[in-house]
C-alpha positions as CSV (number, residue, x, y, z in Angstrom):
1,M,23.1,62.1,68.8
2,A,24.7,63.2,65.6
3,F,26.0,59.5,65.2
4,R,22.6,58.1,65.6
5,A,21.2,60.5,63.1
6,Y,24.0,59.5,60.6
7,G,23.2,55.8,61.1
8,A,19.4,56.1,60.7
9,R,20.2,58.2,57.4
10,V,22.7,55.2,56.2
11,L,19.9,52.6,57.1
12,Y,17.0,54.6,55.4
13,Q,19.4,54.9,52.1
14,R,20.0,51.2,52.1
15,V,16.4,50.3,52.5
16,V,15.6,52.6,49.5
17,A,18.5,50.9,47.4
18,V,16.9,47.3,48.5
19,R,13.5,48.4,47.5
20,I,14.6,49.8,44.2
21,M,16.7,46.4,43.3
22,Y,13.5,44.5,44.3
23,R,11.3,46.6,42.0
24,A,14.0,45.8,39.1
25,L,14.2,42.1,39.8
26,S,10.2,41.8,40.0
27,A,10.2,43.5,36.7
28,E,12.7,40.9,35.3
29,V,10.7,38.0,36.9
30,H,7.2,39.4,35.5
31,P,8.3,40.6,32.0
32,Q,4.4,41.4,31.2
33,S,4.7,44.9,30.3
34,H,2.2,47.8,31.1
35,A,1.4,48.0,27.4
36,D,0.9,44.3,26.7
37,F,-2.6,44.2,28.0
38,L,-3.5,47.7,29.6
39,K,-3.1,49.0,26.0
40,G,-2.5,52.4,27.4
41,A,-5.1,52.4,29.8
42,P,-4.9,53.4,33.6
43,H,-5.2,50.5,36.0
44,R,-8.6,51.4,37.2
45,K,-9.9,51.3,33.6
46,H,-7.9,48.3,32.3
47,P,-9.6,46.2,29.5
48,G,-11.3,43.8,32.0
49,V,-13.3,46.4,33.7
50,T,-17.0,45.9,32.5
51,N,-18.8,47.2,35.6
52,L,-20.7,50.4,35.4
53,K,-21.2,53.1,38.0
54,T,-24.9,53.6,39.5
55,L,-27.0,53.7,36.5
56,R,-30.1,55.9,36.1
57,L,-32.9,55.8,33.4
58,P,-32.4,58.3,30.5
59,D,-34.6,61.3,31.2
60,E,-37.0,60.7,28.4
61,L,-37.8,57.3,29.6
62,Q,-38.2,58.3,33.1
63,K,-40.5,61.2,32.2
64,A,-42.6,58.8,30.0
65,A,-42.8,56.3,33.1
66,Q,-43.8,59.1,35.4
67,A,-46.5,60.4,33.0
68,I,-47.9,56.9,32.8
69,I,-47.9,56.2,36.4
70,H,-49.9,60.0,37.0
71,G,-52.5,58.6,34.3
72,T,-53.1,55.3,35.9
73,E,-55.9,54.4,38.3
74,V,-54.0,51.5,40.1
75,S,-54.6,51.8,43.7
76,G,-51.7,50.7,45.9
77,L,-49.5,50.6,43.0
78,V,-46.0,50.7,45.2
79,D,-47.1,47.7,47.3
80,K,-48.4,45.7,44.4
81,A,-45.0,46.5,42.6
82,R,-43.1,45.2,45.4
83,S,-45.2,42.1,45.8
84,L,-44.9,41.4,42.0
85,T,-41.0,41.9,42.2
86,N,-40.9,39.4,45.1
87,F,-43.0,36.9,43.1
88,L,-40.9,37.1,40.0
89,W,-37.6,36.6,42.1
90,S,-39.1,33.5,43.6
91,R,-40.7,32.2,40.4
92,K,-39.5,28.8,39.2
93,R,-39.9,26.8,36.1
94,A,-42.9,24.7,35.5
95,P,-42.4,21.1,36.4
96,E,-41.7,18.7,33.5
97,D,-44.2,15.8,33.0
98,V,-41.1,13.3,33.4
99,T,-40.2,14.8,36.7
100,L,-43.9,14.7,37.9
101,R,-44.3,11.0,36.8
102,E,-41.0,10.1,38.8
103,R,-42.1,11.9,41.8
104,A,-45.6,10.1,41.8
105,M,-43.9,6.7,41.3
106,A,-41.7,7.4,44.2
107,L,-44.5,8.4,46.2
108,E,-46.6,5.5,45.2
109,K,-43.6,3.0,45.8
110,N,-43.3,4.3,49.4
111,L,-47.0,3.9,50.3
112,W,-47.0,0.3,48.9
113,E,-44.0,-0.7,51.0
114,K,-45.6,1.0,54.3
115,T,-48.9,-1.1,53.6
116,K,-46.7,-4.3,53.2
117,E,-45.0,-3.6,56.6
118,K,-48.5,-3.4,58.4
119,G,-49.6,-6.9,56.9
120,G,-53.0,-8.2,57.3
121,D,-55.9,-8.9,54.6
122,V,-56.9,-6.0,52.7
123,D,-59.1,-5.2,49.7
124,L,-56.3,-4.4,46.8
125,Q,-58.8,-2.5,44.7
126,L,-59.8,-0.2,47.6
127,L,-56.1,0.0,48.8
128,K,-55.3,1.2,45.1
129,T,-57.7,3.8,44.9
130,Q,-56.6,5.1,48.2
131,I,-52.9,5.2,47.4
132,T,-53.7,6.8,44.2
133,K,-55.7,9.7,45.9
134,K,-52.9,10.1,48.4
135,V,-50.3,10.3,45.8
136,L,-52.3,12.8,44.1
137,S,-52.7,14.8,47.3
138,D,-49.0,14.5,48.2
139,L,-47.9,15.4,44.7
140,R,-49.9,18.8,44.8
141,K,-48.3,19.7,48.2
142,I,-44.8,19.3,46.9
143,T,-45.1,20.5,43.4
144,Y,-44.3,24.2,42.4
145,H,-47.7,25.5,40.9
146,W,-46.6,27.4,37.8
147,S,-48.9,29.6,35.5
148,P,-48.0,31.6,32.6
149,M,-48.2,35.5,33.2
150,R,-51.1,37.4,31.9
151,Y,-50.3,41.1,31.4
152,D,-53.4,43.3,30.9
153,E,-52.9,46.8,31.1
154,E,-53.0,47.1,34.9
155,L,-50.4,44.5,35.6
156,G,-48.2,45.9,33.0
157,V,-48.0,49.3,34.9
158,V,-47.2,47.5,37.9
159,Y,-44.6,45.5,36.1
160,M,-43.1,48.9,34.7
161,V,-42.7,50.1,38.3
162,A,-41.3,46.8,39.6
163,K,-38.8,46.2,36.7
164,L,-38.1,49.1,34.4
165,A,-35.1,50.6,36.2
166,G,-33.6,47.2,37.3
167,G,-34.2,45.5,33.9
168,Y,-32.7,48.5,32.1
169,A,-29.6,48.4,34.6
170,A,-29.2,44.6,33.9
171,V,-29.3,44.7,30.0
172,K,-27.1,48.0,29.9
173,R,-24.3,46.2,32.2
174,V,-24.3,43.2,29.7
175,L,-24.3,45.3,26.8
176,N,-21.6,47.5,27.9
177,E,-19.1,44.4,28.0
178,I,-19.9,44.0,24.2
179,K,-19.4,47.5,23.6
180,K,-16.0,47.6,25.5
181,R,-14.4,44.2,24.3
182,D,-15.4,44.5,20.7
183,P,-15.4,48.1,20.0
184,S,-15.5,47.5,16.3
185,F,-19.1,46.1,16.5
186,S,-21.6,48.5,15.3
187,P,-25.1,46.5,14.9
188,H,-27.7,47.9,12.2
189,S,-30.5,45.6,13.6
190,L,-32.0,44.4,16.9
191,L,-34.2,41.7,17.8
192,D,-35.9,41.8,21.5
193,F,-37.5,38.6,22.2
194,G,-39.9,38.8,25.1
195,S,-39.3,42.6,24.8
196,G,-41.9,43.6,27.6
197,L,-41.1,47.4,28.4
198,G,-38.4,47.7,25.6
199,T,-35.5,48.1,28.0
200,A,-33.2,46.4,25.5
201,V,-34.0,49.0,23.0
202,W,-33.2,51.9,25.3
203,A,-29.9,50.1,26.3
204,S,-28.7,49.1,23.0
205,H,-29.7,52.7,21.7
206,S,-27.6,54.3,24.3
207,F,-24.6,52.5,22.9
208,W,-25.2,52.3,19.1
209,G,-27.8,54.9,18.4
210,D,-26.0,56.1,15.4
211,T,-25.9,52.7,13.7
212,L,-29.2,50.9,14.7
213,K,-31.5,51.2,11.8
214,E,-34.2,48.3,12.6
215,M,-35.4,47.3,15.9
216,V,-38.1,44.8,16.3
217,C,-39.7,44.1,19.6
218,V,-41.5,40.6,19.9
219,D,-43.9,40.2,23.0
220,N,-46.9,38.1,23.0
221,S,-48.8,40.4,25.3
222,G,-50.5,43.3,23.3
223,A,-51.0,45.5,26.4
224,M,-47.3,45.3,27.1
225,N,-46.5,46.4,23.6
226,T,-48.8,49.3,24.0
227,I,-47.0,50.4,27.2
228,A,-43.4,49.8,25.5
229,D,-44.8,52.1,22.5
230,R,-45.9,54.9,24.9
231,L,-42.5,54.9,26.8
232,L,-41.1,55.7,23.4
233,R,-43.2,58.7,22.8
234,G,-42.6,60.4,26.1
235,S,-45.2,62.3,28.2
236,S,-47.9,62.2,25.2
237,E,-49.2,59.3,23.1
238,K,-49.4,61.7,20.1
239,D,-45.7,62.5,20.3
240,E,-43.1,61.3,17.9
241,P,-41.2,58.3,19.5
242,V,-37.8,59.3,20.9
243,I,-36.3,56.2,19.2
244,K,-37.3,55.6,15.8
245,Q,-37.3,52.5,13.5
246,V,-38.9,50.5,16.4
247,Y,-41.4,47.9,15.5
248,F,-43.5,45.7,17.8
249,R,-44.7,42.1,17.0
250,Q,-46.5,39.4,18.8
251,F,-44.7,36.8,16.9
252,L,-41.0,36.1,15.7
253,P,-40.3,36.8,12.3
254,V,-41.0,33.5,10.1
255,S,-38.3,33.4,7.5
256,P,-35.3,31.4,8.9
257,K,-32.9,33.4,6.6
258,V,-33.8,36.8,8.4
259,Q,-31.0,37.6,10.8
260,F,-30.2,40.3,13.2
261,D,-26.8,41.7,14.3
262,L,-27.9,41.6,17.9
263,V,-30.5,39.5,19.5
264,V,-31.5,39.9,23.1
265,G,-33.8,37.8,25.4
266,A,-34.1,39.4,28.8
267,F,-36.1,37.7,31.5
268,S,-38.1,35.9,28.8
269,L,-37.0,32.2,28.8
270,S,-38.3,31.7,32.5
271,E,-41.6,32.7,31.1
272,L,-41.9,29.7,28.8
273,A,-44.0,26.7,29.7
274,S,-41.6,23.8,29.2
275,Q,-37.8,22.8,28.5
276,K,-39.1,21.9,24.9
277,E,-40.5,25.4,24.4
278,R,-37.2,26.9,25.7
279,E,-35.1,24.8,23.7
280,D,-37.2,25.8,20.6
281,A,-37.0,29.3,21.3
282,I,-33.1,29.2,22.1
283,L,-32.5,27.4,18.7
284,T,-34.6,29.7,16.9
285,L,-33.0,32.9,18.5
286,W,-29.6,31.6,17.5
287,R,-30.7,31.1,14.0
288,K,-31.7,34.7,13.8
289,T,-28.4,35.9,15.2
290,S,-25.7,37.1,12.9
291,S,-23.3,38.5,15.6
292,Y,-24.3,38.3,19.3
293,L,-27.1,36.6,21.2
294,V,-27.6,38.1,24.8
295,L,-29.7,36.1,27.3
296,V,-30.5,37.6,30.8
297,E,-32.4,36.1,33.7
298,N,-32.8,36.6,37.3
299,G,-29.7,35.9,39.4
300,T,-31.5,32.9,41.2
301,K,-30.4,29.3,41.0
302,E,-33.4,28.9,38.4
303,G,-32.2,31.8,36.2
304,H,-28.7,30.5,36.2
305,Q,-29.9,27.0,35.4
306,I,-32.1,28.0,32.5
307,L,-29.2,30.0,30.9
308,M,-26.6,26.8,31.4
309,D,-29.3,24.7,30.0
310,A,-29.3,27.2,26.9
311,R,-25.7,27.2,26.7
312,D,-25.5,23.4,26.5
313,I,-28.1,23.4,23.9
314,L,-26.3,25.9,21.7
315,L,-22.8,24.4,22.3
316,K,-23.9,20.6,21.8
317,K,-26.5,20.5,19.6
318,Q,-25.7,20.4,15.9
319,E,-28.5,21.7,13.4
320,R,-29.0,19.7,10.2
321,A,-30.1,22.4,8.0
322,A,-28.2,25.5,9.3
323,H,-28.3,28.7,6.9
324,D,-25.5,30.2,8.9
325,P,-22.6,27.4,9.7
326,R,-20.7,29.3,12.0
327,R,-20.6,27.7,15.2
328,P,-21.5,29.7,18.8
329,S,-18.7,30.9,21.0
330,V,-19.2,31.9,24.5
331,F,-18.3,35.4,24.8
332,A,-19.5,36.1,28.5
333,P,-19.4,35.7,31.1
334,C,-17.6,32.2,31.0
335,P,-13.9,32.2,30.0
336,H,-14.4,28.7,29.0
337,E,-16.7,26.2,27.4
338,S,-16.7,23.5,30.0
339,P,-19.7,22.9,32.4
340,C,-20.4,25.4,34.8
341,P,-18.2,24.6,37.8
342,K,-20.7,26.3,40.2
343,L,-23.2,23.5,39.2
344,F,-21.0,21.1,41.0
345,Q,-20.3,22.9,44.2
346,L,-22.5,22.4,47.4
347,P,-24.1,24.5,48.6
348,L,-25.4,25.3,45.3
349,V,-24.7,29.2,44.6
350,P,-25.6,30.5,41.3
351,C,-23.3,32.3,39.0
352,N,-24.7,35.9,39.2
353,F,-23.7,39.5,39.0
354,S,-25.0,42.8,40.3
355,Q,-25.6,46.3,39.0
356,A,-26.5,49.4,41.1
357,Y,-29.2,51.7,39.8
358,I,-31.7,54.5,40.8
359,P,-35.2,53.3,40.9
360,L,-38.0,55.4,39.7
361,P,-38.8,58.2,42.0
362,L,-41.9,57.1,43.9
363,P,-43.1,57.6,47.6
364,G,-41.1,55.3,49.9
365,A,-38.6,54.3,47.1
366,P,-35.0,54.2,48.1
367,D,-32.3,56.2,46.5
368,R,-30.4,53.3,45.4
369,L,-31.1,49.5,44.5
370,T,-29.0,46.6,43.2
371,E,-30.2,44.3,40.6
372,R,-28.9,40.6,40.9
373,F,-28.8,38.9,37.5
374,S,-27.5,36.0,35.5
375,Y,-26.4,36.4,31.8
376,L,-25.0,34.6,28.8
377,V,-23.6,36.0,25.7
378,L,-22.9,34.0,22.6
379,S,-21.0,35.1,19.4
380,R,-20.6,33.9,16.0
381,T,-16.9,34.7,16.2
382,D,-14.6,32.5,18.1
383,W,-13.5,34.4,21.3
384,A,-11.0,31.6,22.5
385,G,-7.8,33.0,23.8
386,G,-6.6,36.6,23.9
387,E,-3.3,37.7,22.8
388,G,-1.6,34.9,24.9
389,L,-2.9,36.3,28.1
390,D,-5.4,34.2,30.4
391,W,-8.3,36.3,31.5
392,A,-10.4,35.0,34.3
393,R,-13.9,36.1,35.4
394,L,-14.4,37.6,39.0
395,T,-17.2,35.7,40.4
396,A,-17.3,37.2,44.0
397,P,-16.7,40.6,45.6
398,V,-13.0,41.5,45.7
399,L,-11.5,41.3,49.4
400,R,-8.8,44.3,49.4
401,R,-6.2,43.9,52.0
402,P,-2.9,45.7,52.8
403,R,-0.5,44.5,50.0
404,H,-2.7,41.8,48.9
405,V,-6.0,41.1,47.2
406,H,-8.3,38.0,47.8
407,C,-10.2,37.1,44.4
408,Q,-12.3,34.3,43.4
409,V,-12.2,33.7,39.8
410,C,-13.4,31.2,37.1
411,C,-10.7,30.3,35.1
412,S,-10.2,29.1,31.4
413,S,-9.6,25.6,32.7
414,G,-13.0,25.5,33.9
415,E,-12.4,25.8,37.5
416,I,-13.2,28.2,40.1
417,K,-9.8,29.4,42.1
418,R,-9.2,31.7,45.0
419,V,-6.2,33.6,44.1
420,V,-4.1,35.7,46.4
421,V,-2.8,38.7,44.2
422,T,0.4,40.4,45.1
423,A,2.8,42.5,43.6
424,H,5.7,40.2,44.3
425,R,4.0,37.1,42.7
426,H,2.0,38.8,39.8
427,G,3.6,41.8,39.0
428,R,2.8,45.4,39.9
429,D,0.4,45.8,37.0
430,V,-1.8,42.9,37.6
431,Y,-1.9,43.4,41.3
432,R,-2.9,47.2,40.9
433,C,-5.7,45.9,38.3
434,A,-7.0,43.6,40.7
435,R,-7.1,46.2,43.3
436,S,-9.2,48.3,40.8
437,S,-11.5,45.3,39.8
438,D,-14.7,44.1,41.2
439,W,-17.5,41.4,41.0
440,G,-18.0,40.6,37.2
441,D,-15.0,42.1,35.9
442,Q,-12.1,40.2,33.9
443,L,-8.8,40.0,35.7
444,P,-5.3,39.1,33.7
445,I,-4.1,35.8,35.4
446,I,-0.4,35.5,34.5
447,Q,1.1,33.4,37.3
448,P,1.0,29.5,37.1
449,E,-1.8,27.5,38.6
450,D,0.3,26.4,41.5
451,D,0.3,30.1,42.8
452,S,-3.5,30.0,43.7
453,S,-4.6,29.7,47.3
454,N,-7.7,29.4,49.3
455,L,-9.5,32.1,50.9
456,D,-9.6,31.9,54.8
């Protein structure tokens, strides 16, 4: 027995020695030190972490929203809010005239071919009339019937119940990335296009309340501007606004020379009637941007496509008379300026992210919800590269397994890859960062491309 105990002790000491030697060799193979990219932060708070814990509305904003709800006479408010949420989530863009013409021509061609197959003598003029009616009828059945949202006081309150907490959570999650990655940014002015309930004002004020001196909210709905102003004033319309220097407008400032440090367009591009209107709005917003342009949409295929169109417009279109010649650079979420690889995958899955939040405390409301959104942040500063380190974006939930982590990342090469991160192949620091990261965070990828592997 004594001999066996001695042998076990010797074996244990050898295993410990091998582990120490392996760690030393691993450190030599992966010379990226703890201080290189962690900058003194713990692994769970590494520079790539941008996710926030479950968010709740500021107390003043929640109290003001509850005061408006208690003072309203909208019947079935919770049910109407749920229906509006579903409607807005399934909302598509208005079909373009070119698309309608193409569909009509395809339907007409198909009907003429079927008529020829039947043969026989026919009255061409009568047949043409019948085919035209049939084309119009079929076109109505397969075309999305888009109509602009007209927010009066009642629908504005319903929208507040449906979207206030979720919209605030999405915008704050996006702005948090700017705050963390660019700590020197201290905006003095904000332009919120399609401001709605003013969630961008509340979210930006939570980060830069000490420096923001001018916040301009632009929304063509007078009723929505009234509700947003009431939310700023708390429980009484006569109270002073909680956040000062907020100005409401129904139209954008006219002068092309007027710029704002931070420009936000949240859930607003999808409410424009045509691609031409969206393009004009995007170019106008970029002209008015001196530092960051933030665009947020629903995390649907439609919302993602709208943002990718905006990205292409700003990256590829050169304005002749630009008052600010600095070209746009993609700050987030894309680590590259190539076409989005998700647009070429089948089945088509949008590039979206999520943020947990606590909804307004209403009868039947759950304790916690998740807002699914897509976003785009463009900067006047070139953010290409990053201290020689390749940061990739996690585009799916992280799968943590014993001694390895499965990650789906969008890389600076413009490709989506599935990487199995281990301490042996990627180094202890990167491995621990991967275990502490989640969907939407950035992850430092040090290993060469041929170390990527597929998720099974």
